[in-house]
Each structure stands twice: as structure tokens, then as C-alpha cells.
N, C-alpha and C positions, 0 to 999 in steps of 0.2 A: 660435779665438781664447780668450785667458785670461779670465776672467769674474773682474774683480775688485771682492766683493762683502764686506761685513763680515759675521762669522756672528753669528747672535742668541745673545747669553749672559746670557737674564734670570734663569735660576734656576739654584741649584745643587742643592739637594736638592727636586726638583719633583715626584717623588712623593705626599708629602703635602697638596698644594695646591688650592685649587679650581682650576676652569676660568679662563686669563686673561681670558676676556672678562666676565666677573661681574666680576673684579675693573676691570676698563678701564671697564666699564660703571655700576660703585657708587664710582670714584672719580675726581673731575674732574682729579685732576693727577697722573694713575700715571707712575709712570719704571720704567725696568729695575731702576736701584737700589733704589729703593722693594720691588720684586718680590722683589730676591735677599736686602735684611737679614728681611722676614717668612718668608721661606722656612729662612732659613740657623736662624729662630729655634724652629725644628722639631726633634724627635730624628729622628734618621737610620735607614731599617730596610734590611734588608741585601738582599733583592729590587732587582734594580733592569731593568726591563721593558724600557725606552729604549734602555739598552747591549745588552740581549740582541737586541733587535730589530737593533736598528742591525751587531751582529758578524755575527747570520744572516741578514743581509742580502749582509753581504759577503764571507762564508765560505762560504754555501749556494749565491750565484745570486739575484737577485731575483725572479723568478717562482716559482723552487721553494720558496725559502722562504716565499712569501707563503700559497702552495700547501698548505705541512706543516700536521701536526693541531697541532705548538706553537701558531703563527699564530693558528689558527684558534680555540684555547683560549684566548689572552688578550687576543685581538683586541677581543673586545665589554666588555673589566674598562678599557681604554683611557678615558682623558678626553681633554679638550680640550689641555690642557698639555701632557701627556705628546706626542700628536700634532704637539704645535706645534713640540718641540723634535725630533723626528723628521726631520718635512719639512723643519725648518731644516739640518740636519745634510744631509741629503742633497739639499740645493739646494747647499750649501758645495762637495760632491764631484764631482756633476753634478746640472745645474739639470733635466732632463729624468725625472732619477727622484724627486725631489722632487712632478713634477707626478702622475705616474703612481702613487705613492702615495698625495697625493690622491683620484686621481678614484677606486684603487681603496676606501680607506675609504670613500666616499660611496655608488659606487655596488653596492658587495657586501654591504656592512652599514652601508649606511644614515646614516652617521655624520656629523654635523650640525658641518663646522666652526666654530671660532672665527676673530673677524675677525684675528687675527695671521696665521694659516695661511692664508686668502684674502688678505692682501696679500704677503706670501712668493709666492702661486702668481702674481699680480697683476703684482708687479716680473718673474716669469722671463718670462711672457706678453708683459711691454712691454717688455723687452730683445731677444728674437727675433719684434718686429713683429707680434705674435700677437695682433690688436685683438680679432678676434671673440670669443678663447677670456675675453681682458681684459675685456669688455664684459661676458658671460656669465656670469663670476665674481662680477665686481662688482653686475652685477644680481640675481643670487641672493642676494648678500649683505642687498641694501640691500630685498628682497623680506620676508627672515626679521626684517629689526632693524625695517622701518619707517619710517615717516615722525617727522621730532622729532628724530633722533637724529645729524645732522649734525655738532653739535657735539662731540659725542664721537668719533665716526669720525673726525672731523679730527684732535683732540687724539693720539689713539692714529698717525695716521700720521705725524704731524709729529714724534712724540718717538721712534717706536720704528724709522722709515725715513728717516728725513732725509737724510743724506747716500748713502743705496742711488742706484746707478747707475739711471736710467730714470725717477724719482721723481717728473722733472715731469710725464709721460707717463701715469701712475696719477692723478696727480693730476686731470689733464684729462679721462680716461676714469670718475674718479668722479663727475665735473661734469655730464659726459654724461649716465651714469647715472642719475643722482638726475633730470634733462631728462625723458630718455626713459618711467621710469617716472612721470613727472608729479608727482613731489612738488620744486616749484618752491622755493618758500622753501629747502628744505633744500640746493639746485642755486645758489642767489644767493648763502646761507653757502660754501658751496665757492668758488664764486670770490672772492670776500669774502677768504679765507682767501689764493687764490692772488696776489691782488695787493700780499698784506702781503707773500709771500714772495718777491716780485719774478717770479712766473712766468706767463706768457701762453699763455691759452686758445687754443684752436686756433678756427678758426671752423666747423668744424662743431660744437663745442660750444654756440659764441656761437649757431648758427643754431637749432640744438636749440629753447636754451631760447629764445628769441624767437619759433622756432614756439608757443611754451606760452603766450607771452604775447599774442600776436598780436592777441586780441580789446581788449587794455588799453591803455590811455597809458602804462602802465610798462613796453612795448616799448621807446619812444626811450630810456628811461637804456639799457638794452642795446644800443641800436643807434649811442647814443653813445659805450661802453664799447668798440663796435668797432672806431670809429672814431678814437676821443684813444689808446686801448693801441697804435695800429699794427699791430693785427691786422690780415691780408691780408682784404680783402672777394671774395665771391665772388657771381655773379646770384642763386643760392639766397637771398643774404641780401638784396637787394633784391626778388626776387619774394615772400618772406614778408611784406615790409614790405606790399607792396600787395595780398596777398591780405588783412592784416591792417584796413588802410584801407578795405578793400573789405568785409570781416564789417563792420566797426564804422558801416557806410551813410557813409562818407565819401569819397566817392566820387570828386568835384572832388579833394579833398588826394590822393587813390592817382594821379589824371592828372597832378596839380602832380608829384610826386615822381618819376612815370615820365619827365617832359619835364627835371626837375635832374638825376636820375642817368646820363641817355644819353649825355652828353658826357662820362662819368667815363672811357672808357675800355674798361668790362665790357660798358656797352650792354645794351640791355632783354632778357631771356628770351620765349622765347616761354608759359611759365607767368605772366609779370606781363599778358601780354598775355590770355591768357586766362580771368585773374581781374578785369582790367578788362572784357573782355567778358560774361562770366558775371552780375555785378552791372548791368549795363547791360540785359542779355536781363532778368534778375530785374524791375526797372523798370519795363519794357515800351518799354524804350530800343532798341528792333532795328538801326533805322537808325544810331544812335551806335556800336551794337556794332560792325556794318557795316562804319563807317571806320574802327575800331581792325584788323579784320581785314585791310581793306586795307592800312594803316597796317605792320602788322607785315610784310606781304609786300616793302612797300618797304625795310625792314630788313633785306631777304636774311634772312629768320629763314622756315622752310616748316611751316606750319602742321600739325599733328597731328590725329589722329582726336579728339581733345580739344575742340580749335578748330571744328572742325566741329560737332560735334553740337550742341555750344555753341549756335553761331549757327543751326543747324539749329531747334533747339530752342524759341528766342527768337519764329523767322522763325514757325513754327508758333502759339505761343502769341499771336501778334499777327493771325493769321488769314492768312499772306502763304503760301500754300501753293505758289503758281507758283515762289517767289523759294525757300522750301526746297528743292523739288524740284531748281530751277537750281545750285543749292549742292549738292546731293548727286550731282549727274554732272559738278562742277565738281573730285571729291575726286580723280577719275583722275591730272588736270594736274598732281599731288603725290605720283603713286604709291601713295594710298590706295583704298581700296574700302569702301561702307559695311559695316557691323556691325549685329551685332543690336541696339545701342542704336540707332544710326542709324535702321531700320528701325522700330525699338518707337516712338521720338520723332512718325516722318511717321506711324503708325498711329494715335497718338495725338492728332495735331494734327487729323487726317480727323475721327475722331472727335468731336472738342472743337466742329466744325461741322455734326455730323450727319452727315458722308458719307460714309456707312460705306461705299459704294462703293468709294470712292478704299481705304478702309484694306485692302480686298480685292486690290486692284491691287499697295498696296505688298507683301502677301504673295504676289502671284505672282511678283514680283520678286525677291523674297527667295528664293523656293523657284529661281528662275532661275540663281541666286548659291550654292545648294548649302546653303543654309541652311531649316534647317528652325525656324517657330514653334515657342518657349517659354512658359514658364507667363506671361510678362509680356504676351507678343504675345494668349495668350488671351483673357487680363483685359479689355485695352483691349477686344476686339473684342465679347468678352461685354458689358461696359460698356456700350459703342455702342448694341448691339441694342437693350439694356433701356432706356437713352435714350430711344431711338427710339421704343419702344413694339412694338418686334417682338421680346418675349419667346421665341418659339417660334424663333427662328432663333438667339436666344442658351442655348436646352434644345440645339439641334442642334449646337452647337460646344462645350459640358458633355459629350455623348457622342461628341465627336472627341475630346475629352481624356484621358477615361476609356479610350478603346480606343487611343492612344499609350501609355497607362500614367503618364499626367501624374495629381498629387496636386492636386486642388481646393483651392482656398485658401479661408480663412474669407472673405476680399474676394468671392470670385464665390458665395460660396454664399449671404451676405448680399444681393448685387446681384439676385441670381435670385429668391431669397425675397421680397424687398420688392416687385418686379415683379410676380411671381406674387400678392400682395396685393392689390396697386393694381386687381389685374386680375379680386379674388374666386377666384382658382381654389384656394382653400382647399386641397383635398387634394392636388395637387401640391406646394405648399408645403411640405405635412406630410410628405410621403414624402422631399423633399429635407433636411428635419428632421430625421427620422430615420436617412438616408444620412450625412449630416453627423457624427453621433453614431457611427456604426455606423465611420465612417472614422477613429474616437479622437481628432476634432477636438471641441473642448469650445464650446458657444454660449455668445455674449457676452451680457449686457446689452439692447444694440441688437438681436440676432437675436431673444430672446426678445419683447422689445417691439414686433418689430415684427408679430410673428406673431399676438402679443395684439391687437392694432389692429384685423390684418387679419380675424380672427374675429369682432370685435365689429364692425366694418362689414356681413361678413355675418349677423348675427344669433347667429353661433354663443358666446353668450353659456358656456355652461356650457363649453367645449373651452378659452376663454379660461380661464375661472378654473382649470380643472383645470393648464395650464401656469403660470398665476397661481404656484398651490399648487405646485408642480414647482422655479419660480425657488426658494423660502422653503427646502424641503426639501435643497437642494444648497447654501446659505447667501446664495445671490445675491438682496441685497432687492432688489426693483423699484424703478424711481424715478417721478418725479412721471409721466412719458410713458405708463408700463404703469398704472399707476394712472387719468391719465386715458383712454388708449383705452377701458378697462372702461367706466367712467364715460359718455365719449361711446357706445359701441357702446349701454348698455341706454338712455340716450338719444335716441339714432337709432331703435332698434326701437320707442320711443314709451312702454319699460316706465320709466314715472319716477316709482311707485312704487318700484322694486327699485331704481333710480337713487340717490333720496333716503334708502332705505337702508342703500345700501353708500357713501354722503356722510358718512352719520353713521358707521356704523361706522369707517371713516378718522377721522373726528374723534373718536371716543372714542380712536384710537390715536395721537394726537395727530400725523397724518401731514398735516393742513390746514392748516399753516403761512402758506400763501401764498393768493395768490385766484384762480390757475389752477382748481382743482376746482372753486370757486364758481363759478367762470365757466363753464364747460362746464353746469354743471345750471342755471343762470337761460339760457342761450342755450337749452337742450331742454327749457323751460319755456317762454321764449317762439315756438318753432318748432312747439309743437304749441297756443299758442292759449291757456295756462294763464298769463297778464299778473299776477295776482294774489300768483300764488305768488311768481312770478319776483323780483317788486317786496319781498314780504315776505323772501324769503332773502337781497336785498342789503341790506334793513333790519336783518338779523340779522347780516352780516360789517362791518356798522358798529358796533352793539353789540360784538363782539369785539372790534375794536378792529383790524379788520385794512382797509388800505388798498386800498379798490377802484380797478381801472387802468380804460385808456379802453376796453379791450373790454367791462367790465362797462357800461359805460354806453351803448356804440354797441348791444348787446344789449337795453338797454329801451327805447332811441330807438326801434329796428327794431320792439319787441311795443307801444309805445303809437302810432306808426304802423300796424301792424296793426290795431288797435281805431281808427284816425281820431280819435284821443284827439292831435292836432295840438299845442296848449298844453300838456300834461302834456311831449312830447315837444321842444319846443321849450325848453321849463323847465330840462331837463335840461343844456341846455348850459351855461344860467349855473352850475349843481350842477359842473358838470365841474372850471369854473374856478374853484370855492369849493374844490373837493378839491387845486389845486395843479397839475393838469392843464390840457391845452389840447385842446379838441377837432380831431379829425383829418377829415384828409378824409372817413374812411368815416361819420363823423359827421352832416356839413352832408349827402354825397352821400344818404343814406339820408331822411333828412327829405323831400331834395328830392326823390328818386322818387317815395316818397310823396304828394306834394301834386304831382307829375305825372303818377300815377296818377287823380288826382283834377277832375285837367283844368284846374289852378288856377299855369297858366303865372307869372304877376306873381308868387306867393310863393318859386314855382323860381327867377325871378331876383332877387326880394330877397335870398332865402339866400345865392345866388350871389355877389352883391355882400358882402354880409356876412363871407361864407367870404373874399375876397379881401383887406378891408379888416383881419380877424384877423392877416392874415399866413401863411393858410393856402392853399399851393398844393394847385389843383383835379387832377384825376387824367383822364384818360383815361373814365374810368368817370364820373367828374363831367361832362364836357360830354357823355358821349353820353346821361346823363339829359336834357339841356337839350335835343338835336338830338332827343330822343323827342318833351319837351317841344311843342316847335315843329311837328313832325309831326302829332302831335297836334290841334293848332290850324291845319294846313294851312297852315304857315306853310315853303313850300319850301325858298324862294330864301336864307332866314335861316338855313332847317338847314344847306345847302350851303355857306355862308359860316361857318358854325360849323365845318364840318369840314376848311376850308382854314385856319381861324383856330388848330385845334390842330396842324398841322402847323408852322406858324407859331411855335408856343410849344414846340417841341420833341416833341411831345407825340405819339405814332402813335395814330391808332385801331385798333381790334382789329376782328376778324370781326362781333361785337355790332354795333358801331356801324353798320360796312357795312352791316350787314342791316336796321336799325332805318330808314337812311333809302332803300335801295333799294324794300324792302318799302313805304315811305310812296308813293313816287314811282311803284312800279307799282300803287297803290290808285288813284293821281291819274289813271291811265292814259297815264302819260308814260313809256311802255315802252323811248324810247329813252334817256332821261336814265339809266334803273334800270341801263340796258346800259354804258351810260358809265361810271359810278359801278363798278360790275364788273370793267371794263378797269381802272379807276384800281385797286382793289385788287390785281387779279393784279401790276399795275406795282411798285408798293408790298413787292411780294413778300411779301403777304400772301395765305394759303394759305385760300380761300374753304370754309366750313363744309359738310355737311349743310343747312343750314338755308338756306344760300345759296343753293345750286341750287334748293332747295325754292322761295323765294320769286320767284327767276327762273323757274322753270319755270312756276309759277302765274300770274305776272302775263302771260306770255306765251299762255297758255291761256285768261286769261280777258279779256284787255286786246289782245293783240298777235295774231301770227299763230302759227295751230296748227302751221305747216309748219317755222317756225324753234326751236321747243319741242322738235318730234320732230329738227330733227338736232343739237339742241343733244344733246338724250338718246344718241344714237347719238356725236357726239363724246366725252362722258362715259364713255360703256361702252368704247369705244375705248385711252380712257386708265385702264383699268382704277379709274376713280374709284369708291369705296365709296358709294353712293347710301341714301337711305333707302325705305322703304314709300310715304312721301308723295310721291314724285317721281313714284312710277309709279303710283300710283292721284289723283294730279292729274292726270296724261296721258290713264289711262283714263277718266274722267270726262267730260272734255272733247271725246276721240273718241262716244262715245256721247252728250252731248249734238248732235254735227255728225250721227250717226247713221251713222260710220265704224265699226260692229262688229266688221268683221275685224281691222282694228288695236288696237282694244281690248282682243280675244282675245289678240291673239299677244303685248300688251304684261302681259296675266293672265298667258298661259304663263310668261313671262320672271322675275314676280314670283315665281310659286311655285317655278321654277327655282333662283332666289336665296337659298329656304328659308326668305322670309318667313313669318311665321305670320298667314293669311286668316282673316279675323273676319265676325262675321255684317253688321256694319255697312260693310264692305268688300261683300259679295255685293249688301244691302239698296242701297247706293250704284249699282251698276252697272246693277240689275236694276228701279229703278226711273227713270232716265234713258232705258233700253231701251227698258221700256214705256211713258214719254209719247211716245216717237218710233213706238209702235204695232209696234216689231221684236221680235212675240212669238217666232219662231224662234229668235231669239239670245238674247233671254231664259230660254227654255225650255232651253237651254244651259248657262248660268250656273247655272239653279234644279237642273238634275239634277246639274252639277259640284257644286252647295254639299250635296247630298244623300248623294252620293257619299262627299264628307270626312267625315258625319257631324255635319253641322250640321242644325238643322231650322229653318225657315222659320220668321217670325212673322208676325204677323198682318199688319202692312204690306207686307210683301212678297206673302204671297196675294192680298191686294184689288190691290195694283200687277199680278199677273200675271192676274187673272180682269177685271179692267178691260180692259186691255189685249184679252183673247182676246176680248171681249165686242164690243168696238168695232169688233174684225172682220168679228163677225157670221159669221163660215163655220168657227169650230171651235169649237161646241157640246158636242162630246166632252171637247177640252180642260179649257172650264168646269167639265163635271160630273167631272172628274178631279183637277182641282183642288180643287172643293169637298169630294170624299172625302178627301181628302189632311186639308184643315182640320178636316173631322168624326174621322180618326184621331187627329190634333193636340190636340184639344181645344178648338178656339178658335171662336169668335162667328160663329155664320152669319147670324144675324137680319138684317144687311143686305141678303144676298145672295136671302132669301128671301122678303124683301118686295117685293123687285124681282121 
């Protein structure tokens, strides 16, 4: 087919000219005639490289000439104007030659073409419908020119190429390229020029621009242009509008738009439904998302993997794991299989609910599908184990990751480090920290801060300061959390003088502009009984013009309460208001608890009424304090009613609340009611603490049936519930009192096997009780066991043993042996010598 293009005739004597692009972008009204006039005013030179190159290309053959020595010798001397003319001449003879020369100069010599050459080649691509290459050439030009050049680019395209074939396609692709390059203002300028020239943009160009503007109200201007300009719409157009409205948090508008456009012939798309479902799930409306999922199917649309994963994710976040699994199984109906994304979503859902076993089942299912866990899955599981307090399983997964060649991410290191620090396992934390650096990962501010805080909690202040200095050395400035961690560590260690000196050094460096660090110091003083020093520091921050926070006052209230200075503590409630603050639930509850310890229930209830009148909502801790006060006054019925009242107010009692009231009912010898409360606690899915079990076991031992206590102990052991030493010693002492030495010995052996540290107090409690029953043989067993453990009996144990041996009157040798042991231990024998 004959291509009818007009040849470019911008120049006569082109050799002496600057590159045409510099003329174009320095003169707003450049035309071909002006360029020719300027060129003709310059004296000609004899050599004509453009003519020589064109003759060489035609005479020697294209590839042969370009690969020859002559072309190589002059190629680097060519300027943009000369190359423009060569490309235009080749374009007239054979467009493919022009494209080849254009690419050859760029790829072989790194030549930077002018906008003229780019537009010439662009028209070749447009005429040949080579849209991918067309877009690439224009995007390359726009990347080099940058934003804000649309007026000059459009002027060149208008003046130099107006009547060229396929010119409208080049205009359209130019607008599309600007939009794809996110130069939105330039794209809008091109569209405005096209409107002036009566050129119609394609729907692809409009959609690209619409997508870039979807989060702003200006998208409606573009949408109206599409409708008014009679540009054929596509489903993608409507999908972009719906996604934009969802992104602008206009969910109702998105739904309305979907309803309005579904009858216009195109119908809604899967993408539109997916956008609405995704937004519904983000807002927590998982059931609404399910409705749109069903609506999508009714419209004859087949859900894709994104549809299912979106809905499954929403259900998991809502805690509806059973439904999430049902939809996962439903994927097969539409020819889909769960992918890694699906399994990762499910595993994360189980992790959020603390159901790590459920996450493991997901992995098993994933493996049966031939999919290996990826870094995301391992990260979810490690976070889940650490969140549940099972750091050891998290560390095992780390080993598996390393064994499978995975690189641990900074997130995994941070989670593991944080969990180890919380449990005081600082040696392991520091090892992980060194491993992180050895693997080429850079610890961030959070990592350093977590380690510093962990070291300070363990009293490793010097190591914490070393890390602190290391941060400075690498140019990472510690934040207030790092400063606070060191200060808090010093305070918790009781090193108050060092803490104050450190605070003073920060003050000198002007790093204590807020009240946070002062609060830590004030709280440290209060906890160690230095209330006067805390008050003096409070007065100092007032003089400095630093505004105290509610935390400041709560610490001071706690300090005055420890000193039983209730008047000063109550006056601080008024001082809080004078500083424009409002007493918090902690402010009132701290003071109420102090009155409770004094047995002053009247003042507790007065403060409670004052608290509610001030508009401060009581917390579950507040009600726990009231229940404790009622229990101290043996008002058990009122305490039980207060527990029920908490639930009616939407507050959930915690383990401390139940432990308090259960203990009180046990002391009142109402073990039946105590067990009812224990069962009630379980019904509310509140996991009993070791203290709860200790209280129940003690209640059964002292006020109930010892057999029931034994049965409870066996049941808890079968459930692998971790019990404290107190539970064992309580039962052992009870069996000793009953004279059931054999059972006591068995329980003692179990306690030793559990790894509990046995103290002299534990032996003393058992031996004394056995001796009172004159069970000297059994007492002697514990006495000798005690000696074998390297624990020396005290005066009280010897006296109990000798008294028990003497009361039997038949083992005088044992008495002498015990007296000899006492003499050897340097204990007093006067009492027995007198006897």
C-alpha cells in the first residue's frame, strides 16, 4: 500500500543549526518557515554528512553502510537536526528504514533523539498499528522531557505534523502516555487540545486518566466528558468510578452508581463487585459483602479468586472462621482452587483468634495441595505463637525457615526479639540481634528500643547503655522510648540516684521537652517510697513550664495513698482540674483501693458516687475494688450482686475479680458458692489463673472435703494445667494435718519432679505438722531428705523433731542423734539440757 505522507522540509542548510528540539522549547511559536529563514541566513559549508549518509545507505546497502568505518567515524558528530532529516528522508522512502535507523542510533551510540524524530517514528508506528512501540517511544520522550512540557509538545505536534496520516492516533497515545506516566495535568492539557481540534480520545485514554483521578472529585469531569463526547464506554469505565467512590469512603454512592448503570447495556463487572465487597469488608460489614457476592452470581458473573479471597479475608477479620472455611470449599464450584493467598488469609484469621492449631490445619491442607508455606505463612505463624506466649514454637519455626533457605524478614526478627525480651531471655535476644546484622539486615529504631528496654528490665543497664551508644555511633538518634527505657530500668532496679543523674544529663542536652521522662522518674520515686522527692520533682516541672499529665497526678496520688495521707491524695483531684485535666478512672480507683485496704468502705462508696457524678466511667478494676471492700466487710451477698451488676453494665470481670470473691466465700466456709463462681468463670470463657486454683484447692483443704481437693488436683494435672508450688504445698500440709503421710510424700515427690525450688520453709511446714501428729518416722524421712539437699534444719525444726521423738518415749537414741546434730550446727541446747 502506498503511504501518502508529506516529507519534512524544515531546513535548507541544516549543518550549522542547533538541534531542533532546543529551538522548539525556547520559542513558543516555532514554525517550519521560521526555521528555514534562520538556516538560510547562515553561510553554507562544503561538506554534507546528511547527503553522504543517505547516498551511502542507498548505494551500499543499509546494514553494510551502518557497520562500515565511514559511518562509525561520523556517527558521533551528528546532531539532532541532521538525524531528524535523515529519519524523515528514510521515512518517505521506506518507513521501516526510518525506524531501524532511529533504533540503531539510540541503541548503538546512545543517541538522544529530538521530539521531531520521535514524532516521525510515532506516526510510522501509528500507521502500522504498532501501538506498543508507539507508546514506548512517547513514554520515553515524556520521561526525558518531564512534566509541565505539554504545551510545547502539543505545539510541535500541531504545527509540524497536523496533516499527517494517523495523526489523531498519535494525539490519543500522547494523552494516554502522559496519563500512564502520572503527569495528569499534562494529560488534561492534551485532551483539551484534542477537543479544540475535534479529535476524539479513545476510551482507553479516558479510562487511564480516570483511574489516576479516581480518588478526587475531578473524576466526574472526565466521566462527563466521556458521556458528552459520545465516546463508547466500557465496563472498565464504570468499574473505575466504583473503585474511586469506594476509595473515597463513599460506599453508598458506589452502590447507587452500580444500580444506575447496570441497566445501560454494559452491566456490572466482577471488578465493580469486588471493589464494593472489599470496601464492605474493610468497614467490617462482612455480611453485606456476602450479599453482593450472591448478587454477583445472580447477574451471571463467575467469581474469581480475588472475589473469594476478599470475602474470606472479611469473614476472618470478623472472626467467622467457619463461614470463611465454607467459602474456601465453595471455590471448587466455580472451577477455582485455594491459592497461597487464600491459605495465608485463613492462617492469619486463626492467628488473630489465638487458634494456632487451626493455622496448623491450614498448613496441612496447603501441603496436600502441593503448596509449600511461603515467608508470609511463616511470618503469620511466628507472630501467632509469640502472641500466644509460645516463643519456643516461634523459634522452632525460625529454624525451619532457615533450613528451607528462607531469609528472615525484619518483621520476624522484631517479633521474636520482642517476645524474648518480654520473657527476660536476653542472651537469646542478643544472639538474634547479632544474627540479624550478620544477614545484612539493618536493625531499626524499634529493634534497638525493644532490646534496650528488655536489658533495662533485667537490670542489664550497662549493656543497654552500650546499645544506646551504638545507636549514636551509626547516626541513629534514640527516641523518647529509648530514653524512657533506660530511665525506667534504672528506676525499677532501685538505682534512683543514677536515674536522677541520667535525667539531669538529658535535661542538659535539652531532650526532656515533654513530661514523659519526668513521669517515669516520679513514679520511680513513689514506688520506692520517696514521696517527698516525687513531689519536689513535680514542683520542678511546674516551674519549668512543663504541663503535667494525668499520669503525673496518678503517680502522686498513689504515693500519698502509700503514706496513708488520704487528704493530700484527695486534694490532688481538685489540682488535676486546675490544670485543665480531668481525673481518670485510675485516679479515683487508686484512692478507692487505698481506702479499701484501710477497711473504710464508706469512703470507697462515696468516691464511687463522686466518680460517676463527674462523668468518669468506672472500669472493671473499679468494681473489683468495691467487691474487695464488700468482702472485707463480709458483705458477700452485696459482693455477688455487684459482680452481676458488672455484667449488666457491659463490663467483664477479670480473673482478679473472681479470685477476690471466690477467696472470700472460701473463708466464709461457703465452698459450694465458691465452686459455683469458679464454674461461672469458666462459662464466661475466662481462663483461671494459678491463683484461682490455689484459692479453690485451699478452700477445699481447709473448709471442704480433702478428697475433692485431691480429685481437682488430678484433673488439673491430666489437663496439663501449670500449677504453682503453692497448690502442692497446700495439699501436702493438709494431708500432713490429717496424718496421711504417704499421700503427702507422693505429692512432695511430684513437686520435686516439677522442678520447683524447695525451701527450708516448705520442709519446716511439713515436718512440724507431722511431728504434731507424732508421725516421727515420716517426719524423719523429710528431715533426712532435707539434709541430702544441702539444706540445714533450723532451731524450730530440731525442737519439733526432738519433741515428737520424746513424746513417743521409745526412741532415746534418735533424741541423742538430733541433739548431736544441733550441737554440730551451733544451735542452742539450753532448753533440752534443762529438761
